[in-house]
C-alpha positions as CSV (number, residue, x, y, z in Angstrom):
1,M,-1.5,18.8,2.4
2,K,1.5,18.6,0.1
3,I,3.7,16.0,1.6
4,V,7.2,15.0,0.3
5,I,8.8,11.7,1.2
6,V,12.6,11.8,0.9
7,G,13.5,8.2,0.6
8,A,10.8,5.8,-0.5
9,G,12.1,2.7,1.3
10,G,10.3,0.7,4.0
11,V,9.4,3.7,6.2
12,G,8.8,6.3,3.5
13,G,7.2,4.0,1.0
14,Y,4.8,2.6,3.6
15,F,3.6,5.8,5.3
16,G,3.7,7.8,2.0
17,G,1.6,5.1,0.4
18,R,-1.0,5.1,3.1
19,L,-1.2,8.9,2.9
20,L,-1.5,8.9,-0.9
21,E,-4.1,6.2,-0.9
22,A,-6.2,8.4,1.5
23,G,-6.1,11.3,-1.0
24,E,-3.2,13.4,0.2
25,D,-0.9,15.2,-2.3
26,V,2.2,13.0,-1.8
27,H,5.4,13.2,-3.8
28,F,8.3,10.7,-3.5
29,I,12.0,11.4,-3.9
30,A,13.8,8.2,-4.8
31,R,16.5,7.0,-7.1
32,G,17.9,4.1,-9.0
33,D,16.0,0.9,-9.8
34,H,13.4,1.6,-7.1
35,L,12.5,5.0,-8.8
36,R,12.4,3.4,-12.2
37,A,10.1,0.7,-11.0
38,M,7.8,3.3,-9.3
39,K,7.6,5.3,-12.5
40,T,6.8,2.4,-14.7
41,S,4.8,0.0,-12.5
42,G,3.8,2.1,-9.4
43,L,4.4,1.2,-5.8
44,K,3.2,-2.1,-4.3
45,I,2.8,-2.3,-0.5
46,L,2.4,-5.8,0.9
47,S,1.1,-5.5,4.5
48,P,-1.0,-7.4,7.1
49,L,-2.9,-4.2,7.4
50,G,-4.0,-4.3,3.7
51,D,-2.1,-4.5,0.4
52,M,-1.9,-1.6,-2.0
53,H,-0.9,-1.0,-5.5
54,L,-0.5,2.7,-6.2
55,R,-0.1,3.8,-9.8
56,D,0.6,7.1,-11.5
57,L,2.9,8.3,-8.7
58,N,4.4,11.7,-8.3
59,C,8.0,10.6,-8.0
60,S,11.3,12.1,-9.0
61,Q,15.0,12.4,-8.0
62,N,14.9,16.1,-8.5
63,P,13.2,18.2,-5.8
64,E,12.9,21.1,-8.2
65,D,10.2,19.1,-10.0
66,I,8.2,19.2,-6.8
67,G,8.6,22.7,-5.3
68,P,7.6,24.1,-1.9
69,S,5.6,21.7,0.3
70,D,3.8,21.6,3.7
71,I,5.5,18.5,5.2
72,V,8.8,16.9,4.3
73,L,9.5,13.5,5.8
74,I,13.2,12.4,5.9
75,C,13.2,8.6,5.6
76,V,16.7,7.7,4.4
77,K,19.3,5.7,6.2
78,L,21.4,7.7,8.5
79,W,24.5,7.7,6.3
80,A,22.5,9.4,3.6
81,T,21.4,12.3,5.7
82,D,23.7,14.9,4.2
83,D,22.5,13.9,0.7
84,A,18.9,14.2,1.9
85,I,19.5,17.7,3.4
86,S,21.1,18.9,0.1
87,L,17.7,18.2,-1.6
88,L,15.6,20.3,0.8
89,P,16.0,24.0,-0.4
90,P,13.5,23.8,-3.3
91,L,11.0,22.0,-1.0
92,L,10.9,24.7,1.7
93,K,8.6,27.6,2.3
94,S,8.3,29.6,5.5
95,S,5.9,27.2,7.2
96,T,7.3,23.9,6.0
97,A,7.9,21.3,8.6
98,V,10.8,18.9,8.1
99,I,10.3,15.8,10.1
100,S,13.1,13.1,10.3
101,L,11.7,9.6,10.8
102,Q,15.2,8.2,10.8
103,N,16.6,6.0,13.5
104,G,19.0,7.1,16.2
105,V,19.2,10.3,18.3
106,V,21.2,12.7,16.1
107,A,18.7,13.5,13.3
108,V,17.2,16.6,15.0
109,E,20.6,18.0,15.8
110,T,21.8,17.4,12.3
111,L,18.8,19.2,10.8
112,L,19.3,22.1,13.3
113,N,22.9,22.4,12.1
114,N,21.7,22.8,8.5
115,L,18.3,24.4,8.5
116,D,16.6,27.3,10.2
117,A,15.2,25.9,13.4
118,S,11.7,27.0,12.5
119,H,11.5,24.2,10.0
120,V,12.6,21.4,12.3
121,V,10.1,19.0,13.9
122,G,11.1,15.8,15.7
123,G,9.7,12.5,14.7
124,V,9.6,8.8,15.5
125,S,8.4,5.9,13.3
126,R,7.7,2.4,14.6
127,I,7.5,-0.2,11.8
128,A,9.2,-3.2,10.4
129,A,9.3,-2.7,6.6
130,L,11.8,-2.9,3.8
131,I,12.2,-2.8,0.0
132,E,11.5,-6.4,-1.0
133,E,12.3,-5.7,-4.6
134,S,12.3,-2.5,-6.7
135,G,8.9,-1.0,-6.5
136,V,7.7,-3.3,-3.7
137,I,7.5,-2.6,0.0
138,R,7.1,-5.5,2.5
139,H,5.5,-4.6,5.8
140,N,6.2,-7.3,8.5
141,G,3.8,-7.4,11.4
142,K,1.1,-5.0,12.3
143,M,3.2,-2.4,14.1
144,A,3.0,0.9,12.1
145,S,2.9,4.2,14.0
146,L,4.2,7.8,13.9
147,T,5.0,10.2,16.7
148,F,6.0,13.8,16.0
149,G,6.1,17.1,17.8
150,E,7.5,20.6,17.8
151,L,10.8,20.9,19.6
152,D,9.4,23.4,22.2
153,G,6.6,21.0,23.0
154,K,3.9,23.3,21.9
155,K,1.0,22.4,19.6
156,S,1.1,23.9,16.1
157,Q,-1.3,24.1,13.2
158,R,1.1,22.2,11.0
159,T,1.5,19.3,13.4
160,S,-2.3,19.2,14.0
161,D,-2.9,19.2,10.2
162,F,-0.5,16.4,9.7
163,L,-2.0,14.4,12.5
164,A,-5.4,14.8,10.9
165,A,-4.0,13.6,7.6
166,C,-2.5,10.6,9.3
167,H,-5.8,9.7,11.0
168,N,-7.6,10.1,7.7
169,A,-5.2,7.6,6.2
170,K,-5.9,5.3,9.2
171,V,-2.2,5.6,10.3
172,N,-1.7,5.3,14.1
173,A,-0.2,8.7,14.9
174,N,0.1,11.1,17.9
175,I,1.7,14.4,18.8
176,S,4.3,14.4,21.6
177,D,4.9,17.3,23.9
178,D,8.4,16.0,24.6
179,I,9.7,14.6,21.4
180,N,13.3,14.3,22.6
181,T,12.2,11.8,25.2
182,S,10.0,10.0,22.6
183,I,13.1,9.7,20.4
184,W,15.2,8.3,23.3
185,E,12.4,5.8,24.3
186,K,12.6,4.3,20.8
187,F,16.4,4.4,20.8
188,V,16.6,2.3,23.9
189,Q,14.7,-0.6,22.2
190,L,16.3,0.1,18.8
191,V,19.9,-0.2,20.0
192,T,19.1,-3.3,22.0
193,M,17.2,-5.1,19.2
194,S,19.7,-4.1,16.5
195,S,22.7,-5.1,18.6
196,I,21.6,-8.5,19.7
197,T,19.9,-9.7,16.5
198,A,22.9,-8.5,14.4
199,L,25.4,-10.0,16.8
200,T,23.8,-13.5,16.8
201,R,22.2,-13.3,13.3
202,L,19.1,-14.6,14.9
203,P,15.6,-13.1,15.5
204,I,14.5,-11.8,18.9
205,G,12.8,-15.1,20.0
206,P,15.9,-17.2,20.7
207,N,17.8,-14.2,22.1
208,R,15.2,-13.4,24.8
209,E,14.7,-17.0,25.7
210,D,18.4,-17.8,26.3
211,P,19.7,-16.6,29.6
212,D,23.1,-15.6,28.3
213,T,21.9,-13.5,25.4
214,K,19.1,-12.1,27.5
215,A,21.7,-10.9,30.0
216,V,23.7,-9.2,27.2
217,M,20.5,-7.6,26.0
218,T,19.7,-6.3,29.4
219,E,23.2,-4.8,29.9
220,I,23.0,-3.1,26.5
221,M,19.6,-1.6,27.4
222,E,20.8,-0.4,30.9
223,E,23.7,1.5,29.4
224,V,21.5,3.2,26.8
225,I,19.1,4.3,29.5
226,K,21.9,5.7,31.6
227,V,23.3,7.7,28.7
228,G,19.8,8.9,27.8
229,L,19.1,10.2,31.3
230,Q,22.5,12.0,31.3
231,K,21.5,13.6,28.0
232,G,18.3,15.0,29.5
233,A,15.7,12.5,28.3
234,K,12.9,12.2,30.9
235,L,12.8,8.4,30.9
236,P,10.6,6.7,33.5
237,N,12.1,4.9,36.5
238,N,10.8,1.6,35.2
239,M,12.1,2.1,31.7
240,L,14.2,-1.1,31.8
241,E,11.3,-3.4,32.9
242,Q,8.9,-1.6,30.5
243,Q,11.1,-2.1,27.5
244,L,12.0,-5.7,28.3
245,E,8.3,-6.4,28.6
246,N,7.7,-4.7,25.2
247,I,10.4,-6.9,23.6
248,D,8.7,-10.0,25.1
249,K,5.6,-9.1,23.2
250,L,7.3,-8.9,19.8
251,P,6.9,-11.7,17.3
252,A,9.6,-14.3,18.0
253,T,10.7,-14.1,14.3
254,M,11.3,-10.3,14.4
255,V,14.8,-9.1,13.5
256,A,16.0,-5.5,13.5
257,S,16.7,-3.9,10.2
258,M,20.5,-3.8,11.0
259,C,20.4,-7.6,11.1
260,G,18.8,-7.7,7.7
261,D,21.4,-5.2,6.4
262,L,24.2,-7.4,7.8
263,R,22.8,-10.5,6.2
264,R,22.7,-8.6,2.8
265,H,26.2,-7.3,3.3
266,S,24.8,-3.8,3.2
267,K,26.1,-0.8,5.1
268,L,25.1,-0.7,8.8
269,E,23.8,2.1,11.0
270,L,26.1,0.7,13.7
271,P,28.0,4.0,14.2
272,W,24.7,5.7,15.0
273,F,23.5,2.9,17.3
274,A,25.9,1.1,19.7
275,G,28.7,3.4,18.4
276,K,26.8,6.5,19.3
277,V,26.0,5.1,22.8
278,V,29.8,4.5,23.3
279,E,30.6,8.0,22.0
280,L,28.1,9.7,24.2
281,G,29.1,7.6,27.2
282,K,32.7,8.8,26.9
283,Q,31.5,12.4,26.7
284,L,29.2,12.1,29.7
285,G,31.3,9.8,31.9
286,V,29.0,6.8,31.6
287,S,30.6,3.4,31.3
288,T,29.2,1.4,28.2
289,P,31.2,-1.9,28.0
290,A,28.3,-3.9,26.5
291,N,27.8,-1.4,23.7
292,Q,31.6,-1.2,23.2
293,F,31.6,-4.9,22.7
294,I,28.8,-4.8,20.2
295,Y,30.5,-2.0,18.2
296,A,33.9,-3.8,18.2
297,A,32.2,-7.1,17.2
298,L,30.4,-5.6,14.2
299,K,32.5,-2.7,13.1
300,H,34.4,-4.6,10.4
301,H,31.0,-5.0,8.6
302,K,29.7,-1.4,9.0
303,D,30.6,-0.4,5.4
304,G,29.2,-3.5,3.8
305,R,30.8,-6.7,2.7
306,H,34.4,-6.9,4.1
307,P,37.0,-7.3,1.3
308,M,38.3,-10.6,3.0
309,L,34.9,-12.2,2.6
310,Q,34.5,-14.3,-0.5
311,T,31.6,-13.4,-2.7
């Protein structure tokens, strides 16, 4: 398959690298120092599941250099979605599947507003990975999986072919017959993890062990579940207990990517996380005070380093 990765950061770099190593025809769209490093030195992936150093990459910032493709994976941060969509036309043919592996619950809707619906496939990635330095991806922990599916829940040749490519690359992947619910299931944990670790600037271990921060975590999660149910996600009745148990199994040192972005004074995906929960809650008549607090507490940092902070 011809697979294009739009955004070669932690998610795109890792999964694209695994697929490339397995022999798939993978092309990366990147920019800046990361692209220059990939062109000159290749892409290094440092992972508990096996390190890689991939050389002679097909990488560019110009989609016209790549042309029509079978699968396009959108792996950029949410604030860069419009830029990513602007790159898509040269990559599309009638059967191309565009799969967003972005965080949050608005990616599919954004793609549908900008593309013919026949191209749009829902997706979920679960991985803790980031650009450690230009040309180097650091994968933390052993969690690395993909879930994807057609929006109507039906099997298709293109999703079956992509699943086979993932399995050939030893990537844990599956096809969902209800990708909207799959996206919301991730969102419940994502908002909770990102909110509490960014708020306290601490990994999940101390937060889940302390009764006060555990209570805040639980309130955040309860609100996201209520909003998701109102939006039509078929979340199980024991979703709260299930997700809290999942968080208890995570390494104590794990932080959400938003906490890392906050520490680096980078832009935050806050408006699409707690901010989106608050927004949807107002639309649906669901009270979301815990998420409102998180948004208010962190909003001054959402665009990166605040001007009043000394460098």
